[in-house]
C-alpha positions as CSV (number, residue, x, y, z in Angstrom):
1,X,0.0,0.0,0.0
2,X,1.0,3.7,-0.2
3,X,2.6,5.4,2.7
4,X,0.9,8.5,4.0
5,X,3.1,11.6,4.3
6,X,2.8,13.0,7.8
7,X,1.3,16.4,8.0
8,X,4.0,19.1,8.5
9,X,4.2,20.7,11.9
10,X,4.1,24.2,10.5
11,X,0.6,24.0,9.2
12,X,-1.3,22.7,12.2
13,X,-3.6,25.2,13.9
14,X,-2.2,26.6,17.1
15,X,-5.0,25.2,19.2
16,X,-4.2,21.7,18.1
17,X,-0.4,22.2,18.1
18,X,2.4,20.0,19.3
19,X,2.7,18.2,22.6
20,X,5.5,17.9,25.1
21,X,6.2,14.4,26.5
22,X,9.1,14.1,29.0
23,X,10.5,17.5,27.9
24,X,10.4,16.4,24.2
25,X,8.4,18.3,21.7
26,X,6.4,15.9,19.6
27,X,3.8,16.1,16.8
28,X,0.3,15.0,17.8
29,X,-0.2,13.7,14.3
30,X,2.8,11.5,14.0
31,X,4.6,10.9,17.3
32,X,7.7,9.7,15.5
33,X,8.2,13.0,13.7
34,X,9.4,16.5,14.7
35,X,11.0,15.4,17.9
36,X,13.3,17.8,19.8
37,X,15.3,16.4,22.6
38,X,17.2,19.1,24.5
39,X,18.7,16.7,27.0
40,X,21.0,15.1,24.3
41,X,23.0,18.3,23.6
42,X,24.3,21.2,25.7
43,X,25.0,23.5,22.7
44,X,22.4,25.9,23.8
45,X,25.3,27.7,25.6
46,X,27.1,28.2,22.3
47,X,26.8,31.5,20.5
48,X,28.1,30.2,17.2
49,X,24.8,30.4,15.4
50,X,23.0,33.2,17.1
51,X,23.2,35.6,14.2
52,X,23.7,33.7,10.9
53,X,21.9,30.3,11.0
54,X,22.7,29.6,7.3
55,X,20.3,27.6,5.2
56,X,19.1,25.0,7.7
57,X,17.2,22.1,6.2
58,X,13.4,22.1,6.4
59,X,12.3,21.0,9.9
60,X,15.7,21.8,11.5
61,X,15.9,24.7,14.0
62,X,18.9,26.3,15.7
63,X,20.0,24.4,18.8
64,X,19.6,27.4,21.1
65,X,15.9,27.5,20.2
66,X,15.3,23.9,21.4
67,X,15.2,25.1,25.0
68,X,12.3,26.8,26.7
69,X,11.8,28.4,30.1
70,X,9.8,26.8,32.9
71,X,6.1,27.7,32.6
72,X,3.3,27.3,35.2
73,X,-0.4,27.6,34.5
74,X,-3.3,27.2,37.0
75,X,-7.0,28.0,36.6
76,X,-9.1,29.3,39.5
77,X,-12.6,28.0,40.2
78,X,-14.1,31.1,38.4
79,X,-12.2,30.4,35.2
80,X,-9.5,33.0,35.6
81,X,-6.1,31.7,34.2
82,X,-3.0,32.4,36.3
83,X,0.2,31.9,34.3
84,X,3.8,32.4,35.5
85,X,7.1,32.2,33.7
86,X,9.7,33.0,36.4
87,X,13.3,34.3,35.9
88,X,16.1,35.8,38.0
89,X,14.9,39.4,37.4
90,X,14.7,41.7,40.4
91,X,11.4,43.1,38.9
92,X,8.1,41.4,38.6
93,X,5.8,42.2,35.8
94,X,2.0,41.5,36.0
95,X,-0.4,41.7,33.0
96,X,-4.1,41.3,33.3
97,X,-5.4,40.4,29.8
98,X,-9.2,40.8,29.4
99,X,-11.2,39.7,26.4
100,X,-12.9,43.1,26.0
101,X,-12.2,45.4,23.0
102,X,-13.7,47.4,20.3
103,X,-15.5,44.4,18.8
104,X,-17.5,43.9,22.0
105,X,-18.8,47.5,22.2
106,X,-22.2,48.7,21.1
107,X,-22.4,51.2,18.2
108,X,-24.0,53.9,20.3
109,X,-21.3,53.6,22.8
110,X,-18.3,53.2,20.5
111,X,-15.1,54.0,22.2
112,X,-16.3,53.0,25.7
113,X,-13.4,50.7,26.3
114,X,-10.8,53.4,25.6
115,X,-12.9,55.8,27.7
116,X,-12.8,53.4,30.6
117,X,-9.0,53.1,30.3
118,X,-8.7,56.9,30.9
119,X,-11.1,56.7,33.8
120,X,-8.9,54.2,35.7
121,X,-6.3,56.9,36.2
122,X,-8.8,59.1,38.0
123,X,-8.9,56.8,41.0
124,X,-10.9,53.8,42.2
125,X,-13.6,53.2,44.8
126,X,-10.8,52.6,47.3
127,X,-8.2,55.1,46.2
128,X,-8.4,58.7,45.0
129,X,-6.3,59.8,42.0
130,X,-3.6,61.1,44.4
131,X,-3.6,58.0,46.6
132,X,-3.3,55.7,43.6
133,X,-0.3,57.7,42.3
134,X,1.2,57.8,45.8
135,X,0.9,54.0,46.3
136,X,2.5,53.3,43.0
137,X,5.4,55.7,43.7
138,X,5.9,54.3,47.2
139,X,6.7,50.8,45.9
140,X,8.4,52.0,42.7
141,X,5.7,50.6,40.4
142,X,4.7,51.5,36.9
143,X,1.1,51.1,35.6
144,X,-0.1,51.2,32.0
145,X,-3.3,50.2,30.3
146,X,-3.5,49.1,26.6
147,X,-6.9,48.8,25.0
148,X,-7.3,47.0,21.6
149,X,-9.7,45.6,19.2
150,X,-10.2,42.3,21.0
151,X,-8.4,42.6,24.3
152,X,-7.5,45.1,27.0
153,X,-4.3,44.6,29.0
154,X,-3.4,46.3,32.3
155,X,0.3,46.2,32.9
156,X,2.0,46.7,36.3
157,X,5.8,46.5,36.9
158,X,6.9,46.3,40.5
159,X,10.0,45.3,42.5
160,X,9.6,41.6,43.3
161,X,9.6,42.2,47.1
162,X,6.4,44.2,46.5
163,X,4.6,41.6,44.5
164,X,1.7,41.3,47.0
165,X,1.0,45.0,47.0
166,X,1.2,45.0,43.2
167,X,-1.4,42.4,42.8
168,X,-3.7,44.2,45.2
169,X,-3.3,47.5,43.3
170,X,-3.9,45.7,39.9
171,X,-7.1,44.1,41.2
172,X,-8.3,47.5,42.6
173,X,-7.7,49.3,39.3
174,X,-9.3,46.6,37.2
175,X,-12.3,45.7,39.3
176,X,-13.1,48.8,41.4
177,X,-13.0,51.7,39.0
178,X,-14.5,55.0,40.0
179,X,-17.3,55.5,37.3
180,X,-19.3,58.3,39.0
181,X,-21.0,61.0,36.9
182,X,-18.4,63.7,37.8
183,X,-15.5,61.6,36.7
184,X,-17.3,60.6,33.5
185,X,-18.0,64.3,32.6
186,X,-14.4,65.3,33.3
187,X,-13.1,62.5,31.0
188,X,-15.7,63.3,28.3
189,X,-14.1,66.6,27.5
190,X,-10.6,65.1,27.4
191,X,-11.7,62.2,25.1
192,X,-13.5,64.6,22.7
193,X,-10.3,66.7,22.3
194,X,-8.2,63.6,21.6
195,X,-10.5,62.7,18.6
196,X,-8.9,65.7,16.7
197,X,-5.4,64.4,17.2
198,X,-4.1,62.8,13.9
199,X,-0.4,63.6,14.5
200,X,0.5,59.9,14.5
201,X,-0.1,59.4,10.7
202,X,0.8,55.7,10.7
203,X,-1.6,54.9,13.5
204,X,-4.3,57.0,11.7
205,X,-3.9,55.0,8.5
206,X,-4.1,51.7,10.4
207,X,-7.2,52.8,12.2
208,X,-9.0,53.8,9.0
209,X,-7.8,50.7,7.2
210,X,-9.5,48.6,9.8
211,X,-12.6,50.7,9.4
212,X,-12.8,50.4,5.6
213,X,-12.0,46.7,5.7
214,X,-14.6,45.8,8.4
215,X,-17.0,48.8,8.2
216,X,-20.1,46.6,8.8
217,X,-18.9,45.3,12.1
218,X,-17.9,46.9,15.4
219,X,-14.5,45.3,14.9
220,X,-13.7,48.1,12.4
221,X,-14.9,51.1,14.5
222,X,-12.3,53.6,15.9
223,X,-10.8,52.6,19.2
224,X,-11.4,56.1,20.6
225,X,-15.0,56.2,19.3
226,X,-16.6,59.3,17.6
227,X,-18.1,62.5,18.8
228,X,-21.7,61.2,18.9
229,X,-20.8,58.0,20.8
230,X,-18.5,59.7,23.3
231,X,-21.4,62.0,24.2
232,X,-23.7,59.0,24.7
233,X,-21.4,57.3,27.3
234,X,-22.7,57.3,30.8
235,X,-21.6,55.8,34.2
236,X,-24.4,53.2,33.8
237,X,-23.2,52.1,30.4
238,X,-19.6,51.9,31.6
239,X,-20.6,49.7,34.6
240,X,-22.6,47.4,32.4
241,X,-19.6,47.0,30.0
242,X,-17.2,46.3,32.9
243,X,-19.5,43.9,34.7
244,X,-20.1,41.9,31.4
245,X,-16.5,41.5,30.3
246,X,-14.4,41.7,33.5
247,X,-15.3,38.2,34.6
248,X,-13.2,35.1,35.4
249,X,-13.7,33.2,32.1
250,X,-12.6,36.2,30.1
251,X,-9.4,37.2,32.1
252,X,-5.9,35.9,32.3
253,X,-3.3,37.0,34.9
254,X,0.3,36.6,33.8
255,X,3.4,37.1,36.0
256,X,6.9,37.1,34.6
257,X,10.3,37.9,36.1
258,X,10.8,37.7,39.8
259,X,7.6,35.9,40.5
260,X,7.0,32.7,42.5
261,X,4.2,30.6,40.8
262,X,2.6,29.4,44.1
263,X,2.7,32.9,45.6
264,X,1.1,34.4,42.5
265,X,-1.6,31.8,42.5
266,X,-2.5,32.4,46.1
267,X,-2.6,36.2,45.5
268,X,-4.8,35.7,42.5
269,X,-7.2,33.6,44.5
270,X,-7.3,36.3,47.3
271,X,-7.9,39.3,45.0
272,X,-9.6,37.8,42.0
273,X,-11.2,34.7,43.4
274,X,-14.6,36.4,44.1
275,X,-15.0,37.6,40.5
276,X,-18.0,35.9,38.9
277,X,-17.2,33.3,36.2
278,X,-19.7,34.8,33.7
279,X,-22.1,37.7,33.5
280,X,-24.3,39.3,30.8
281,X,-24.5,38.5,27.1
282,X,-21.4,39.3,25.2
283,X,-21.8,41.0,21.7
284,X,-19.5,41.1,18.7
285,X,-18.3,37.5,18.8
286,X,-19.4,36.8,15.2
287,X,-16.7,36.8,12.5
288,X,-16.3,40.2,10.7
289,X,-16.9,40.3,7.0
290,X,-14.2,41.9,4.8
291,X,-15.4,44.8,2.7
292,X,-13.5,45.7,-0.4
293,X,-13.3,49.5,-0.4
294,X,-11.3,52.6,-0.5
295,X,-11.3,55.6,1.9
296,X,-9.7,58.9,0.9
297,X,-9.2,61.7,3.5
298,X,-7.8,65.0,2.1
299,X,-5.8,67.3,4.4
300,X,-3.7,69.9,2.7
301,X,-2.0,70.8,5.9
302,X,-0.2,67.4,6.0
303,X,3.3,67.4,4.4
304,X,3.2,63.9,2.9
305,X,0.7,61.6,1.4
306,X,0.1,58.5,3.5
307,X,-1.4,55.3,2.2
308,X,-2.4,51.9,3.5
309,X,-3.1,48.8,1.3
310,X,-4.4,45.7,3.0
311,X,-5.6,42.2,2.1
312,X,-7.8,39.8,4.1
313,X,-5.5,37.4,6.0
314,X,-5.8,34.4,8.4
315,X,-6.5,34.8,12.1
316,X,-4.5,33.5,15.1
317,X,-5.9,29.9,15.0
318,X,-5.7,29.4,11.2
319,X,-3.2,26.9,9.8
320,X,-1.7,29.7,7.6
321,X,-0.9,32.0,10.5
322,X,2.9,31.3,10.4
323,X,3.1,31.6,6.6
324,X,2.0,35.2,7.0
325,X,4.4,35.8,9.8
326,X,7.1,34.8,7.4
327,X,5.6,37.0,4.7
328,X,5.8,40.1,6.9
329,X,9.5,39.4,7.4
330,X,10.1,38.8,3.7
331,X,8.5,42.2,2.9
332,X,10.2,44.0,5.8
333,X,10.3,47.7,6.3
334,X,12.3,50.5,4.7
335,X,13.5,53.8,6.2
336,X,15.5,56.1,3.8
337,X,17.5,57.6,6.6
338,X,18.8,54.1,7.5
339,X,18.8,52.0,4.4
340,X,19.9,54.6,1.8
341,X,23.1,55.1,3.8
342,X,23.9,51.3,3.8
343,X,23.2,50.4,0.2
344,X,22.5,52.0,-3.1
345,X,18.9,51.2,-4.1
346,X,20.1,48.8,-6.8
347,X,22.0,46.8,-4.2
348,X,18.9,46.2,-2.1
349,X,18.1,42.5,-1.7
350,X,14.4,43.3,-1.6
351,X,12.7,44.4,-4.9
352,X,10.2,46.6,-3.1
353,X,12.9,48.4,-1.2
354,X,14.9,48.8,-4.5
355,X,11.9,50.6,-6.1
356,X,11.1,52.7,-3.0
357,X,14.8,53.7,-2.7
358,X,14.7,55.2,-6.2
359,X,12.1,57.7,-5.1
360,X,13.9,60.8,-3.8
361,X,10.8,62.1,-1.9
362,X,9.9,58.8,-0.3
363,X,9.2,58.9,3.5
364,X,9.1,55.3,4.8
365,X,7.5,51.9,4.5
366,X,6.3,49.2,7.0
367,X,4.6,45.9,6.4
368,X,1.9,44.7,8.8
369,X,0.3,41.5,9.7
370,X,-2.5,42.3,12.2
371,X,-3.9,38.9,13.4
372,X,-6.9,38.5,15.6
373,X,-8.9,35.5,16.9
374,X,-10.9,34.8,13.7
375,X,-9.6,37.3,11.1
376,X,-6.6,39.2,10.1
377,X,-5.2,41.9,7.8
378,X,-1.9,41.8,5.9
379,X,-0.6,44.9,4.1
380,X,1.6,47.9,3.9
381,X,1.9,51.5,5.1
382,X,3.9,54.0,3.2
383,X,4.4,57.8,3.0
384,X,5.8,60.0,0.2
385,X,5.4,63.5,-1.3
386,X,2.6,63.8,-3.7
387,X,4.9,63.5,-6.7
388,X,5.4,59.9,-5.9
389,X,2.0,59.2,-4.5
390,X,0.9,57.1,-7.4
391,X,4.1,55.2,-7.7
392,X,4.1,54.1,-4.0
393,X,0.8,52.0,-4.1
394,X,1.9,50.7,-7.5
395,X,5.2,49.5,-6.1
396,X,3.5,47.9,-3.0
397,X,1.0,46.0,-5.0
398,X,3.4,44.9,-7.7
399,X,6.1,43.8,-5.2
400,X,3.6,41.8,-3.1
401,X,2.4,40.0,-6.3
402,X,6.1,39.4,-7.3
403,X,7.2,38.1,-3.9
404,X,4.2,35.8,-3.3
405,X,4.0,34.5,-6.8
406,X,7.5,33.1,-6.7
407,X,9.0,32.7,-3.2
408,X,12.8,32.5,-3.7
409,X,14.7,30.2,-1.4
410,X,17.0,33.0,-0.5
411,X,14.1,35.2,0.7
412,X,12.6,32.2,2.6
413,X,15.9,31.5,4.4
414,X,16.4,35.2,5.2
415,X,12.9,35.5,6.7
416,X,13.4,32.3,8.7
417,X,16.7,33.5,10.1
418,X,15.2,36.9,10.9
419,X,12.5,35.1,12.8
420,X,15.0,32.9,14.6
421,X,17.0,35.9,15.7
422,X,13.9,37.6,17.0
423,X,13.0,34.6,19.0
424,X,16.5,34.5,20.5
425,X,16.6,38.3,21.2
426,X,16.1,39.4,24.8
427,X,12.5,40.3,25.5
428,X,11.3,43.0,28.0
429,X,9.2,41.6,30.8
430,X,6.2,43.6,29.4
431,X,6.5,42.1,25.9
432,X,6.9,38.6,27.3
433,X,3.9,38.9,29.6
434,X,1.9,40.4,26.7
435,X,2.9,37.5,24.4
436,X,1.9,34.9,27.0
437,X,-1.4,36.6,27.8
438,X,-2.5,36.8,24.1
439,X,-1.5,33.1,23.5
440,X,-3.7,32.1,26.5
441,X,-6.5,34.2,25.2
442,X,-6.5,33.1,21.5
443,X,-4.8,29.7,21.5
444,X,-5.8,28.7,25.1
445,X,-2.2,27.6,25.9
446,X,1.4,28.7,26.0
447,X,3.2,28.3,22.7
448,X,7.0,27.9,23.5
449,X,9.5,29.4,21.2
450,X,10.8,26.0,20.2
451,X,7.4,25.2,18.7
452,X,7.3,28.5,16.9
453,X,10.7,27.8,15.4
454,X,9.7,24.3,14.5
455,X,6.5,25.5,12.7
456,X,8.5,28.1,10.8
457,X,11.2,25.6,9.8
458,X,8.7,23.3,8.2
459,X,7.3,25.9,5.7
460,X,9.1,25.5,2.4
461,X,8.8,27.9,-0.5
462,X,6.4,25.8,-2.5
463,X,4.0,25.5,0.4
464,X,4.3,29.3,0.9
465,X,3.5,30.0,-2.8
466,X,0.3,27.9,-2.6
467,X,-0.7,29.6,0.7
468,X,-0.2,33.1,-0.6
469,X,-2.0,32.3,-3.9
470,X,-5.0,31.1,-1.9
471,X,-5.2,34.4,0.0
472,X,-3.6,37.1,-2.2
473,X,-4.2,36.1,-5.8
474,X,-7.2,37.8,-7.6
475,X,-8.5,39.1,-4.3
476,X,-10.1,42.2,-2.9
477,X,-8.4,45.1,-1.2
478,X,-9.0,47.7,1.6
479,X,-7.2,50.9,0.6
480,X,-6.7,54.1,2.6
481,X,-5.2,57.5,1.5
482,X,-4.6,60.5,3.7
483,X,-3.0,63.9,3.1
484,X,-2.8,66.3,0.2
485,X,-4.4,63.9,-2.3
486,X,-4.1,64.8,-6.0
487,X,-2.5,62.2,-8.3
488,X,-3.2,58.8,-6.7
489,X,-7.0,58.8,-6.8
490,X,-7.9,56.0,-9.3
491,X,-10.6,53.5,-9.8
492,X,-10.7,50.7,-7.3
493,X,-10.6,48.1,-10.1
494,X,-7.3,49.5,-11.4
495,X,-5.6,48.9,-8.0
496,X,-7.3,45.5,-7.7
497,X,-5.9,44.5,-11.1
498,X,-2.4,44.2,-9.6
499,X,-3.6,41.1,-7.6
500,X,-4.2,39.1,-10.8
501,X,-1.6,40.4,-13.2
502,X,-4.3,42.1,-15.3
503,X,-2.7,45.5,-14.6
504,X,1.0,45.7,-15.4
505,X,1.2,49.4,-16.0
């Protein structure tokens, strides 16, 4: 009979993943394949391959990536996950990741999650604004809240000897916010004034690209809301939003650095154990539908023209997730003040950067892969003076088609090595906690860097070409322009023609 080829580790969805038996990473599909045995070699202490890993064979990863840190995960009775990845750091970093974001808001209260973030700095039911600032200063702590489209993360960094006090403050800020009418009215004026701030042009393009791509779903609405929705927000609507989403089954508490797993678990039980497991009905959980469209915002006071071109892409738990992680690293980013000093445009290894480097008035380029639980966006941001405003989207679309239509082995190895080096690079405690929190939220488990490297190593160029053709060939686009728009306004179908080779102008 015929032998069945085992499914490659790189294309299994994250929730199904690989398993670890006796410290050995093993495929759940074929236990005899994809085995990593760190106990058989001590070369993780060697720095010989930390920078240039060469052209490693498919399925082979650098030795240093075969070793992972100890990880501990417990779940409280109310469903709250408590994760810990300790190290020898003198600091402890805590992150409370909550499944509450723009997609869970109501249209009439759009921006309520970001509004609530600002209110947390105005004090809690147990602490005034001055007392909260004083308590943080007394223990040398740093507090920050990051609202997003699907999650909200509250970060707290504290010296490890003050871990107990830090968890108490974190719980107070997250669960006992002061949402009285006076505080809401004070914050309303501040939030309305922030809506007029478009100084971060790249962030503005990303926000509008999400809007035009998912305009029929709350997922695409602005994180800060709009003038009408901000005026609709009340203390009652805020309390309802918090009570619905800040529940045990939708929260994960992550501790990294100088944190003892058993101590963190006890503190979590003490301060978060009484949080209900579930509450009211959660909205916005349906998958957003991609809307092919363009949005053009003219502002003659802006020096450069900014554009965003995005494709529909897989979400976190899709089998093609890592293929797009590689694509982002293949496309890379380009900064004229950096790259033009290193190489002449004709010496650039990336065709896109070669074309962009030939434009004297080009401002910069970044490629993005924005992945979420059930959907994603892949695309580009670029800025230039209006004289090159047409050439920039032309170059972005043509380069994407060229790179994905024929994935060169040199590009694949370069992207793999870049990914390996990023996995080996030191992470800040905040980035590490944020990574763990989002993995627990979307994949419901910790994904060690050895598994990430293994999945990347199993993606060959032919598989990548098939994957990119499935998502990016003859497909729809979401396009955003902002600035002094003159020359780049064209029919949508002309831009779309670059995805199927019908437009080679």
